[in-house]
C-alpha positions in Angstrom: 17.4 2.8 -0.4 15.8 5.1 2.1 13.6 3.8 4.9 10.6 6.1 5.3 10.5 7.1 9.0 7.5 6.6 11.2 7.0 10.3 11.7 6.5 10.9 8.0 4.1 8.0 7.8 2.0 9.3 10.7 2.1 12.9 9.4 1.0 11.9 6.0 -1.9 9.7 7.0 -3.1 12.3 9.5 -3.0 15.0 6.8 -4.8 12.8 4.3 -7.6 12.0 6.8 -8.3 15.7 7.1 -8.7 16.7 3.5 -12.0 17.7 1.9 -13.8 15.4 -0.5 -13.1 17.9 -3.3 -9.3 18.0 -2.4 -9.3 14.2 -2.3 -10.7 14.0 -5.8 -8.2 16.5 -7.1 -5.3 14.7 -5.4 -6.6 11.3 -6.6 -6.7 12.6 -10.1 -3.0 13.6 -9.8 -2.2 10.1 -8.4 -3.9 8.5 -11.4 -2.0 10.7 -13.8 1.4 10.0 -12.1 0.8 6.2 -11.5 -1.9 5.1 -13.9 -0.9 1.4 -14.0 -0.6 1.1 -10.3 -4.0 2.8 -9.6 -5.6 0.5 -12.3 -4.0 -2.5 -10.6 -5.4 -1.5 -7.2 -8.9 -0.8 -8.6 -9.0 -4.0 -10.7 -7.8 -6.2 -7.9 -10.6 -5.3 -5.5 -13.5 -5.5 -7.9 -14.7 -8.7 -6.1 -14.7 -7.0 -2.7 -17.7 -5.3 -1.3 -18.0 -1.5 -1.8 -16.7 -0.5 1.6 -13.6 -2.7 1.1 -13.1 -1.2 -2.3 -13.3 2.4 -0.9 -10.9 1.5 1.9 -8.4 0.0 -0.6 -8.5 3.1 -2.7 -8.1 5.4 0.3 -5.2 3.3 1.7 -3.5 3.2 -1.7 -3.8 7.0 -1.9 -2.2 7.4 1.6 0.6 5.0 0.7 1.2 6.8 -2.6 1.4 10.1 -0.8 3.8 8.6 1.8 6.2 7.6 -0.9 5.7 10.9 -2.8 6.5 12.8 0.5 9.4 10.4 1.2 11.6 11.5 -1.7 12.6 14.7 -3.4 12.7 12.9 -6.7 9.9 12.4 -9.2 8.8 8.7 -9.3 8.4 7.4 -12.8 5.2 5.6 -13.7 5.5 2.0 -12.8 4.7 -0.4 -15.7 2.2 -3.2 -15.3 5.0 -5.8 -15.8 6.8 -4.7 -12.7 3.5 -4.7 -10.7 2.7 -8.3 -11.9 6.2 -9.4 -11.0 5.9 -8.2 -7.4 2.4 -9.5 -7.1 3.5 -13.0 -8.2 6.4 -12.9 -5.7 4.0 -11.8 -2.9 1.5 -14.5 -3.8 4.1 -17.2 -3.8 5.5 -16.1 -0.5 2.1 -16.1 1.1 1.4 -19.6 -0.3 4.6 -20.9 1.1 3.9 -19.4 4.5 0.3 -20.6 4.8 1.2 -23.9 6.5 4.0 -22.5 8.6 4.1 -22.3 12.4 3.0 -19.0 13.9 6.4 -18.1 15.3 7.9 -18.6 11.9 5.2 -16.5 10.3 6.0 -13.6 12.7 9.7 -13.8 11.7 8.9 -14.0 8.0 6.5 -11.0 8.4 9.3 -9.0 10.0 11.7 -9.9 7.1 9.1 -8.8 4.6 8.7 -5.4 6.2 12.4 -4.7 6.5 12.6 -2.3 3.6 9.7 -0.1 4.7 8.6 -1.3 8.1 6.6 1.8 9.1 4.6 1.9 5.8 3.7 -1.8 6.1 2.8 -1.3 9.8 0.5 1.5 8.7 -1.1 -0.8 6.2 -1.5 -3.7 8.6 -2.9 -1.4 11.4 -5.4 0.2 9.0 -6.7 -3.2 7.8 -6.9 -4.6 11.3 -8.6 -1.5 12.7 -10.9 -1.0 9.7 -14.0 -1.9 11.8 -13.2 0.9 14.3 -13.5 4.7 14.2 -16.0 7.1 12.7 -16.7 5.2 9.4 -16.1 1.5 10.3 -15.6 -1.0 7.4 -16.1 -4.6 8.3 -13.8 -6.7 6.2 -14.1 -10.5 5.6 -11.0 -12.5 6.1 -10.7 -12.8 2.3 -11.1 -9.0 1.8 -8.4 -8.3 4.5 -6.1 -10.7 2.7 -6.8 -9.2 -0.7 -6.2 -5.6 0.6 -3.0 -6.7 2.2 -1.7 -8.5 -0.9 -2.6 -5.7 -3.3 -1.4 -2.8 -1.2 1.8 -4.6 -0.1 2.5 -5.1 -3.8 2.0 -1.3 -4.2 4.4 -0.6 -1.4 7.0 -2.9 -2.9 6.9 -1.3 -6.4 6.8 2.2 -5.0 9.8 1.3 -2.7 11.7 -0.1 -5.7 11.0 3.0 -7.8 12.0 5.3 -4.9 15.3 3.4 -4.5 15.9 3.6 -8.3 15.4 7.4 -8.5 17.5 8.0 -5.4 20.4 5.9 -6.6 20.4 7.6 -10.0 20.6 11.1 -8.6 
């Protein structure tokens, strides 16, 4: 399994922040055709969030998708809903177990959870934590922040698993 390096993560999100709305729509259409179940999962999971949080979730998903696409020379197969649900359940159970934990234990557990793709998860956490800063700030409630993290961490996990699968089969 390949760890995506920090430089690729940074290059990708910077490139995505500079594309035109027309190019973004075109690329999002491609992402929807290549990973329809994953995009549907993200969209469906944030329907209870406010519009700004929904838009941020879609944008972050798109950047994460591009990071993984740029991180391998192989074609990633469409990820089925069953795999997505499996990873979502695992992440929900982990978060439920960690909720009452001591803060130092939480930090250690968080490090363990980011081990496979630390720079992609760091990008996600930084983007959520800094959503209320910048040119187009989005104020997230604690619940929206948690939802975006859970949903997009699940997307990272399934994309990482698929990337490892295609790289090991080549």
